C-alpha positions as CSV (number, residue, x, y, z in Angstrom):
1,M,-1.7,5.9,-0.3
2,S,-4.4,7.7,1.5
3,I,-6.6,8.2,-1.5
4,A,-6.3,4.4,-2.2
5,L,-7.1,3.3,1.4
6,T,-10.4,5.9,1.4
7,A,-11.3,4.8,-1.9
8,M,-10.9,1.0,-0.8
9,A,-11.9,1.5,2.9
10,N,-15.5,-0.3,2.7
11,Q,-13.7,-3.6,1.0
12,F,-10.7,-3.4,3.2
13,I,-13.3,-3.6,6.2
14,E,-15.5,-6.3,4.7
15,N,-12.4,-8.4,4.1
16,A,-11.2,-7.9,7.3
17,K,-14.4,-8.9,9.3
18,A,-14.9,-12.1,6.8
19,S,-11.4,-13.0,7.8
20,N,-11.8,-12.4,11.3
21,I,-8.8,-10.0,11.1
22,Q,-9.5,-7.0,14.0
23,L,-9.9,-3.8,12.3
24,E,-6.8,-2.4,14.5
25,V,-4.8,-5.1,12.8
26,V,-5.4,-3.8,9.7
27,H,-4.9,-0.2,10.7
28,R,-1.6,-0.9,12.3
29,V,-0.3,-2.6,8.9
30,A,-1.9,0.3,6.8
31,V,0.2,2.8,8.9
32,M,3.2,0.8,8.7
33,L,2.9,0.7,5.0
34,T,2.5,4.5,4.6
35,L,5.5,4.9,6.3
36,Q,8.7,5.4,4.1
37,H,10.5,2.3,4.3
38,N,12.7,0.5,1.8
39,G,11.7,-2.3,-0.4
40,A,13.0,-5.0,1.6
41,V,11.2,-4.0,4.8
42,I,7.5,-3.5,2.8
43,T,8.2,-7.1,1.2
44,L,8.4,-8.6,4.6
45,L,5.4,-6.9,5.9
46,A,3.6,-8.0,2.8
47,V,5.0,-11.5,3.5
48,F,3.6,-11.4,7.2
49,V,0.2,-10.4,6.5
50,V,-0.2,-13.0,4.0
51,I,0.8,-15.5,6.2
52,A,-1.4,-13.8,9.1
53,V,-4.3,-13.8,6.8
54,Y,-3.8,-17.6,5.7
55,R,-3.4,-18.9,9.5
56,V,-6.9,-17.0,10.5
57,T,-8.6,-18.4,7.6
58,R,-7.4,-21.7,8.0
59,N,-7.7,-21.8,11.6
60,V,-4.2,-22.8,12.3
């Protein structure tokens, strides 16, 4: 995961800024995803992130 984060860091930063998501939030989500969790928890985190990004981009 750290290799992917390093390789994609600039794109993640640009996407976060374009979506008005604080970099601290991106960091916290990335840390949670790098921890060892079962599939259900990772799925719920992914759904949460998608909903959060949707709300930010739609100004809900």
